[in-house]
Each structure stands twice: as structure tokens, then as C-alpha cells.
C-alpha positions as CSV (number, residue, x, y, z in Angstrom):
1,M,7.5,51.4,66.1
2,N,7.0,54.8,64.6
3,K,5.7,57.6,67.0
4,R,3.3,59.3,64.4
5,A,-0.2,57.7,64.4
6,S,-0.6,55.3,61.4
7,K,-3.6,55.4,59.1
8,L,-5.2,52.0,58.4
9,T,-8.2,50.9,56.4
10,I,-9.6,47.4,56.8
11,V,-12.4,45.4,55.3
12,C,-13.1,42.1,57.2
13,D,-15.1,39.2,56.2
14,H,-15.3,36.9,59.2
15,G,-16.1,33.5,57.7
16,T,-16.7,30.5,59.9
17,S,-13.9,28.6,58.2
18,L,-11.6,31.6,57.5
19,T,-11.2,35.3,58.3
20,K,-10.5,37.2,55.2
21,V,-9.0,40.7,55.3
22,L,-8.2,43.4,52.8
23,Y,-6.3,46.4,54.1
24,R,-4.1,49.4,53.1
25,V,-1.7,51.5,55.1
26,G,-2.1,55.2,54.6
27,R,-4.5,56.9,52.3
28,N,-3.0,55.8,49.0
29,G,-1.3,52.5,50.0
30,Q,-1.3,49.3,48.0
31,P,-4.2,47.0,48.8
32,K,-3.0,43.8,50.6
33,Q,-4.7,40.6,51.8
34,L,-4.4,38.6,55.0
35,T,-6.1,35.4,56.1
36,M,-6.5,34.0,59.6
37,D,-8.0,30.7,60.7
38,A,-11.3,31.1,62.4
39,Q,-10.6,29.4,65.7
40,L,-10.8,31.4,68.9
41,L,-9.9,30.3,72.4
42,K,-10.2,32.2,75.6
43,L,-7.5,31.4,78.2
44,D,-6.2,32.3,81.6
45,V,-3.8,35.3,81.7
46,N,-0.9,33.3,82.9
47,V,-1.1,30.9,80.0
48,V,-1.0,33.9,77.6
49,E,1.9,35.5,79.3
50,N,3.9,32.4,78.9
51,L,3.4,32.6,75.1
52,Q,5.7,35.5,75.0
53,Q,8.6,33.2,75.9
54,T,7.5,30.2,73.6
55,S,5.9,31.7,70.5
56,G,8.2,34.4,69.2
57,F,8.4,33.1,65.6
58,G,6.2,32.8,62.6
59,K,3.8,35.3,60.9
60,P,1.9,37.4,63.3
61,E,-1.4,36.3,61.8
62,H,-0.4,32.7,62.7
63,N,0.9,33.7,66.1
64,A,-1.9,35.8,67.4
65,W,-2.6,36.2,71.1
66,L,-4.1,39.3,72.8
67,Q,-5.1,40.8,76.1
68,T,-8.1,43.2,76.3
69,K,-8.6,45.9,79.0
70,G,-10.8,43.6,81.1
71,N,-7.8,41.2,81.3
72,S,-9.6,38.8,79.0
73,C,-7.0,36.8,77.0
74,Y,-7.4,35.1,73.7
75,L,-5.7,33.0,71.2
76,V,-6.9,33.4,67.6
77,G,-6.5,31.6,64.4
78,R,-3.8,29.0,63.8
79,L,-2.4,29.4,67.4
80,A,-5.9,28.7,68.9
81,R,-6.2,25.7,66.6
82,E,-2.9,24.3,67.9
83,Y,-4.5,24.5,71.4
84,R,-7.3,22.3,70.1
85,A,-9.8,25.1,69.7
86,S,-12.6,24.4,67.2
87,T,-14.9,26.6,65.2
88,S,-18.6,26.7,66.1
89,I,-21.4,26.5,63.5
90,K,-24.2,27.3,65.9
91,S,-22.7,30.5,67.7
92,L,-23.4,33.9,66.0
93,K,-20.4,35.4,64.2
94,Y,-20.8,38.7,65.9
95,E,-20.4,37.1,69.4
96,S,-16.8,36.3,68.6
97,I,-15.9,39.0,66.2
98,V,-14.4,41.6,68.6
99,P,-11.3,39.6,69.6
100,K,-10.9,38.5,66.0
101,I,-10.9,42.2,64.8
102,L,-8.4,43.1,67.5
103,S,-6.1,40.2,66.4
104,V,-6.3,41.4,62.8
105,V,-5.4,44.9,63.7
106,G,-2.5,43.7,65.9
107,A,-1.2,41.3,63.3
108,I,-1.2,44.1,60.6
109,A,0.4,46.5,63.0
110,V,3.4,44.0,63.5
111,K,3.6,43.1,59.8
112,E,3.6,46.7,58.7
113,N,5.6,48.1,61.6
114,L,2.8,50.6,62.4
115,S,3.1,53.0,65.4
116,E,1.4,52.2,68.7
117,Q,-1.4,54.6,67.8
118,I,-3.5,53.7,64.8
119,K,-6.3,55.8,63.1
120,L,-8.6,53.1,61.8
121,D,-11.3,52.9,59.1
122,L,-13.2,49.6,59.5
123,A,-15.9,47.8,57.4
124,L,-17.3,44.4,58.2
125,L,-19.3,41.8,56.5
126,L,-21.8,39.9,58.6
127,P,-24.5,37.3,57.7
128,L,-27.9,38.7,56.7
129,G,-29.6,37.5,59.8
130,E,-26.9,39.1,62.1
131,S,-26.6,42.6,60.7
132,S,-29.4,43.8,62.9
133,N,-26.9,43.5,65.9
134,N,-24.8,46.2,64.3
135,S,-25.3,48.8,67.0
136,E,-24.3,46.5,69.9
137,L,-21.3,45.3,68.0
138,E,-20.1,48.9,67.3
139,K,-20.3,49.9,71.0
140,E,-18.5,46.8,72.2
141,L,-15.8,47.1,69.5
142,A,-15.3,50.9,70.1
143,E,-14.6,50.2,73.8
144,A,-12.3,47.1,73.3
145,I,-10.3,48.4,70.5
146,R,-9.2,51.7,72.2
147,E,-6.4,49.9,73.8
148,F,-5.3,46.3,74.0
149,K,-2.1,44.1,73.9
150,F,-1.1,42.0,70.9
151,Q,1.8,39.6,71.5
152,G,2.4,41.6,74.7
153,K,2.7,45.0,73.1
154,T,0.1,47.8,73.6
155,V,-1.8,49.0,70.6
156,G,-4.1,52.0,70.8
157,V,-6.8,52.5,68.2
158,D,-8.9,55.6,67.2
159,L,-11.9,54.1,65.3
160,Q,-12.6,56.9,63.0
161,R,-14.9,55.4,60.5
162,Y,-17.0,52.2,60.9
163,R,-19.4,50.4,58.6
164,C,-21.2,47.0,58.9
165,Q,-22.9,45.4,55.9
166,P,-24.7,42.2,55.2
167,E,-22.7,39.5,53.3
168,G,-23.3,40.1,49.6
169,Y,-23.3,43.8,49.9
170,G,-19.8,44.1,48.3
171,I,-21.0,42.3,45.2
172,A,-24.0,44.6,44.9
173,S,-21.9,47.6,45.5
174,H,-19.6,46.6,42.6
175,L,-22.5,46.9,40.2
176,L,-22.3,50.7,40.7
177,K,-18.8,50.6,39.2
178,I,-19.9,48.8,36.1
179,C,-23.3,50.1,35.5
180,S,-24.9,53.6,35.8
181,L,-26.7,54.5,38.9
182,E,-29.8,55.1,36.8
183,S,-29.8,51.5,35.5
184,V,-29.2,50.0,38.9
185,Q,-32.1,52.0,40.4
186,A,-34.4,50.9,37.6
187,Q,-33.6,47.1,38.2
188,T,-34.5,44.4,40.6
189,F,-31.4,42.2,41.0
190,A,-30.4,39.4,43.4
191,V,-27.2,38.3,44.9
192,L,-26.8,34.7,45.9
193,M,-24.1,34.0,48.5
194,F,-23.0,30.4,49.0
195,G,-20.9,30.4,52.3
196,Y,-19.5,27.9,54.7
197,R,-22.3,28.3,57.2
198,N,-25.1,30.0,55.4
199,T,-26.6,30.4,51.9
200,S,-28.3,33.7,51.5
201,L,-30.4,35.6,48.9
202,L,-30.2,39.4,48.9
203,L,-32.8,41.1,46.8
204,F,-32.4,44.7,45.7
205,K,-35.4,46.6,44.4
206,N,-34.7,49.9,42.7
207,G,-31.3,50.0,44.2
208,I,-32.5,49.4,47.8
209,L,-31.8,46.2,49.7
210,S,-35.2,44.7,50.8
211,F,-34.7,42.8,54.1
212,D,-38.3,41.6,53.8
213,S,-37.6,40.0,50.5
214,S,-34.2,38.6,51.3
215,E,-33.7,35.2,52.7
216,T,-31.0,33.1,54.4
217,T,-30.6,29.4,55.3
218,S,-28.2,27.2,57.3
219,L,-27.5,25.1,54.1
220,G,-23.8,26.0,54.0
221,F,-20.7,24.1,52.9
222,Y,-20.4,22.5,56.4
223,N,-23.7,20.7,55.6
224,F,-22.0,19.1,52.5
225,S,-18.8,18.2,54.4
226,D,-20.8,16.7,57.3
227,R,-22.5,14.4,54.9
228,I,-19.2,13.2,53.5
229,I,-18.0,12.6,57.1
230,K,-21.0,10.5,58.0
231,K,-20.5,8.3,55.0
232,T,-16.8,7.7,55.7
233,S,-14.5,6.9,58.6
234,G,-12.1,9.1,60.4
235,L,-12.5,12.3,58.4
236,T,-13.1,15.7,59.9
237,R,-14.3,19.1,58.6
238,E,-10.6,20.3,58.8
239,D,-9.4,17.3,56.7
240,I,-11.9,18.2,54.0
241,Q,-11.3,21.9,54.1
242,S,-7.5,21.2,53.6
243,A,-8.1,19.0,50.6
244,I,-9.9,21.7,48.6
245,Y,-8.3,23.2,45.5
246,T,-9.3,25.1,42.5
247,C,-8.7,24.4,38.8
248,R,-10.0,25.2,35.3
249,E,-12.4,22.8,33.5
250,N,-14.8,23.0,30.7
251,I,-18.4,23.7,31.7
252,I,-21.2,23.4,29.2
253,N,-23.4,26.4,28.5
254,H,-26.8,25.1,27.7
255,K,-27.9,28.4,26.0
256,T,-25.1,28.1,23.4
257,A,-24.4,24.3,23.7
258,L,-20.7,25.2,23.9
259,G,-18.0,24.4,26.4
260,E,-16.7,27.3,28.5
261,E,-13.4,27.1,30.5
262,R,-14.3,28.1,34.0
263,L,-12.7,27.9,37.5
264,I,-14.2,25.1,39.6
265,T,-13.5,23.8,43.0
266,K,-12.8,20.1,43.9
267,I,-11.8,18.0,46.8
268,V,-8.5,16.1,46.4
269,V,-9.6,12.6,47.3
270,E,-5.8,11.4,47.6
271,E,-5.3,13.9,50.5
272,L,-8.1,12.3,52.5
273,V,-6.9,8.7,52.3
274,K,-5.3,7.7,55.6
275,S,-4.4,4.0,55.0
276,R,-0.8,3.2,54.2
277,D,-1.4,-0.2,52.8
278,K,-1.7,0.2,49.1
279,Q,-4.7,-2.2,48.5
280,R,-6.6,-0.8,51.5
281,A,-5.9,2.8,50.3
282,E,-7.5,2.0,46.9
283,V,-10.6,0.7,48.7
284,E,-10.7,3.7,51.0
285,K,-10.2,6.1,48.1
286,A,-13.2,4.5,46.2
287,R,-15.4,4.8,49.3
288,I,-14.5,8.5,49.8
289,E,-15.2,9.3,46.1
290,T,-18.6,7.5,46.3
291,A,-19.3,9.4,49.6
292,I,-18.4,12.8,48.0
293,N,-20.5,12.2,44.8
294,N,-23.5,11.0,46.8
295,S,-23.2,13.8,49.3
296,K,-22.9,16.4,46.5
297,I,-26.2,15.1,44.9
298,E,-28.0,15.1,48.2
299,Y,-26.8,18.6,49.2
300,W,-27.5,20.1,45.8
301,Q,-31.1,18.7,45.9
302,L,-31.5,20.5,49.3
303,L,-30.1,23.7,47.8
304,E,-32.2,23.5,44.8
305,G,-35.4,23.0,46.9
306,W,-34.5,26.2,48.8
307,L,-33.8,28.2,45.7
308,E,-37.2,27.1,44.2
309,E,-38.8,28.7,47.4
310,V,-36.9,31.9,47.5
311,I,-35.7,33.2,44.2
312,P,-37.9,35.5,42.2
313,T,-39.6,34.5,39.0
314,Q,-38.4,35.6,35.6
315,R,-40.9,38.4,35.5
316,Q,-39.8,39.7,38.9
317,L,-36.0,39.9,38.1
318,D,-33.6,41.6,35.8
319,R,-30.2,40.4,37.0
320,L,-28.8,37.6,39.3
321,I,-25.2,37.3,40.5
322,Y,-24.0,34.2,42.4
323,T,-20.8,34.0,44.5
324,G,-19.3,32.5,47.7
325,G,-16.8,29.7,48.2
326,T,-19.4,26.9,48.0
327,S,-20.6,28.1,44.6
328,G,-17.2,26.9,43.1
329,F,-18.2,23.3,43.9
330,F,-21.5,23.7,41.9
331,R,-20.6,25.8,38.9
332,Q,-22.1,23.3,36.5
333,E,-25.3,22.7,38.7
334,L,-25.9,26.4,39.1
335,N,-25.3,27.1,35.4
336,D,-27.8,24.3,34.4
337,Y,-30.4,25.3,37.0
338,L,-30.3,29.1,36.4
339,S,-30.2,28.6,32.5
340,V,-33.4,26.7,32.7
341,K,-35.0,28.9,35.3
342,Y,-34.3,32.2,33.5
343,S,-34.2,33.2,29.8
344,E,-31.9,35.7,28.2
345,N,-34.0,38.6,29.6
346,V,-32.4,38.0,33.0
347,E,-28.6,38.7,33.1
348,L,-26.8,35.8,35.0
349,S,-23.3,36.1,36.1
350,S,-20.7,34.9,38.6
351,T,-18.1,37.1,40.1
352,E,-15.1,36.1,37.9
353,E,-14.7,39.5,36.6
354,L,-14.5,40.9,40.1
355,E,-12.1,38.1,41.0
356,R,-9.8,39.0,38.1
357,E,-9.8,42.6,39.2
358,L,-8.8,41.6,42.8
359,Q,-5.9,39.5,41.6
360,L,-4.5,42.3,39.5
361,E,-4.8,44.9,42.2
362,L,-3.1,42.7,44.9
363,N,-0.1,42.5,42.6
364,L,0.9,39.1,44.0
365,S,4.1,37.2,43.1
366,K,3.7,34.3,40.7
367,I,4.1,31.8,43.6
368,S,1.7,33.7,45.9
369,S,-0.8,34.1,43.0
370,N,-0.9,30.4,42.2
371,R,-1.3,29.6,45.9
372,F,-4.0,32.2,46.1
373,K,-6.0,30.7,43.3
374,Q,-5.5,27.1,44.3
375,Q,-7.0,27.9,47.8
376,Q,-10.1,29.4,46.1
377,L,-9.3,32.8,47.7
378,P,-10.2,35.1,44.7
379,L,-13.8,33.7,44.9
380,R,-13.9,33.8,48.6
381,F,-12.5,37.4,48.7
382,A,-14.9,38.8,46.0
383,D,-17.5,40.2,48.3
384,A,-14.9,41.9,50.6
385,W,-13.1,43.3,47.5
386,G,-16.3,44.8,46.3
387,L,-16.9,46.5,49.7
388,F,-13.2,47.6,49.9
389,V,-13.3,49.5,46.6
390,D,-16.5,51.3,47.8
391,F,-15.4,51.9,51.5
392,A,-11.8,52.9,50.9
393,R,-12.7,55.0,47.9
394,Y,-10.1,53.0,46.0
395,T,-9.6,53.7,42.3
396,S,-9.0,50.5,40.5
397,T,-6.6,50.3,37.6
398,Y,-8.7,47.4,36.2
399,L,-11.7,49.6,35.7
400,S,-12.2,53.3,35.4
401,L,-13.9,53.9,38.7
402,P,-15.2,57.1,40.3
403,E,-13.1,58.3,43.2
404,T,-16.1,59.0,45.4
405,S,-18.0,56.3,47.1
406,I,-21.6,55.7,46.2
407,E,-23.4,53.9,48.9
408,L,-26.5,51.7,48.1
409,N,-29.4,52.7,50.2
410,I,-30.5,50.1,52.7
411,E,-34.0,49.6,53.9
412,K,-33.9,50.3,57.6
413,K,-35.7,47.3,58.9
414,L,-34.5,45.0,61.6
415,S,-36.7,42.0,60.9
416,V,-35.7,39.4,58.3
417,N,-38.4,37.2,57.0
């Protein structure tokens, strides 16, 4: 490794199903993306030391083990999954986030051949209801990240800049890149985040995030997948997650009565069929299709009921943006619901423009780009990209952006209604 300290900027979105990372090396480096499975497993130090002899191959993000100063040892991501670790829906994200951040830094250090000393700027996205734990997290993180071992090698980190924002902040921040500050400050706008574990509404009044008017619910994608599991036999959340892909289909715009080609997300039923007998496989496929369709209807009805309770009326709102991985499954339903709910006086949009900007800036190869889109990653990375552009003071070639970062003001309240 190099002797001179390396400069590293990271934005992390620690999803319950996937850790999504955007980073750049140096002050003017090319933005890059990295994903890690969300599993985490704490093990005895002797087991972790044995990994140095048995797990020397593969990408570092898929082969992540670490030791902290207190001699705590962790497997993270795919390696933890191979040891039969599972993700937890009930535990708070911030409770497991420190070892995951350390593993992200360690994996990037190996991939990019960074020095043993790293100067780090770090920004995190946390669920709305957990952002009040920010001060505790910062203290714990600053202590743990100072020195740790990744794959047996010591890494030292100087945390120079730190920011923690609620999920959806990156989407709102991006508005300042496409609208004037004056127009944003004169508006009331909402960001709807449809995630794996939570669905949240962030409401901004005159450019200020109002915690009192923002809401969150546990109606995440896992609720949808669990309904499918209960209606079928032998399926798991991981099975369903691995069968997801994204494609383009026509969606009817009810304001214009015209079809629009949009990216939507589907579950590939054939990948869920486990029977090897042809006749039984056809029966199993039909049952799974029925389970998915019925579960989708049930789940959307629950979401629609929650939306009716929390989203502002037409007179109270100027703009609404919806995003998050789960929204890809409900493009048509969201389009229908919001088109009826709001007239042309309320500007409605997804994050497709932001997703296109992200893909352009990452400069992926054709093969990597196709895989990136099929795995629904442009949509799932949109929030992190909006925050990255702001936090890293990144000048996009897709839009003419100011070089200085303009931060949205956040109402300093710890309670969430």
C-alpha cells in the first residue's frame, strides 16, 4: 500500500436488503459504486483468524471480515450469508451500521490499493425514525474507525467530515440542482420513499424538512414478499429478492390517455419454481403467479390506505417525488393513484432523470450497465446519488451544477409524529 494518506469520500445507504455505496478516491476522482449484502455476523476471534487461510479470493466486498479495537470480530455481507447469517427487519439499522461502514472502507481500501492511513469524508442515509440517534452513532463510529483490521490488515482512518441525513434527503437535495433556491423555498414538496423495510413521507415546507409533518410506516417490500411466502411453499425472502429484474413496459398516463415507456420491476416466476417434474412445475408456477398477483393487490391496498392518511391535500402541496426500490413494482398503481389525487397544479415525478444522470456519471461498461439496470440499482441508488452530488461537491456533466454545496435546512426536532 502507499505511504501517503489517501483521501476518500463515501456516501452509504445501508438498506435492509443491500448496502449501497458511492465513493471517489481523491478530491476529483471518478464516482464509483459498490454494493454489499446486508448480512452481519459476530464471531469468535479464532474463527475470523482462520479466514486468512481459507478466504483469500474473490472481490473484497464479497469477502469481508474485520476486527475492531475491542477484539470484536465480524463477517459482513456475502461472507456472513455463507455462514448462514440473516438480515433482521426488527433491529434498528444504526445498531449494526458501524461494522458495516468499517467493512465498506476496508473493501474500498483493498480495491483501490489505498494507503494504510485514510482521510475520510462520510455521509450516511438512515430511516426517518432513526436519524435522531445521529449523535450516538457519530461517537461510536469515530472511535471504532480510528483503527481496525480488514482481512487481517490494519487500516487507520481520520474521519474529517461526517453527515447523517434521513432517507429521501438526497432526492430533495437534488431539487436544488434543477430548481432555483427561491422556488424551492417558496414551495411545499413531498418525497415518498418506498424501501425494503419502511415506507416514508418527507415533507418540506419552504425548503425546511418538517419532522412533525413527516411520517414513516413498516409497510416495506418485505411485507409484500412475506405475503407471497405464506401463499406458497418453500420460498424465502432471499429467493424472491434474487428473482427480481427490471425492464421497460408501457404505462398508461391517465392525464393524457397515452402510453409511456417506463422502467418497471418484476419477479421472474420461473426462477422461483423448484419442482423438476415438468407437469408439477407448471402447477407450481401457476400457484406462485397467483400468490404474487394476490399479494400485490393486498399490499397495495395497505399502502394506499396509509397514503390516504399521510399525504397532503392538493391545496397543501406543490410537488411530489416518489422513489425507492419498491416503487418500481407499483409504477402503474402509483401513477393511477397520484393522477387522481392531484391535478396538474401539483408536479408529480419519479426519479428517472436522476437515475439517468447516475448511470452516465458512473461510466459503466455495457455489460456492467445492463446488469446494473436489471438489478434495479439505478432506482435504488437514486437517493444516495442525490446526496453524493451535494456532499462531495461533485460537478455533474449531465447537468450544469454549482460547485458549492447548498444544504437544505433541517428542523432541529428529535421527535417524529
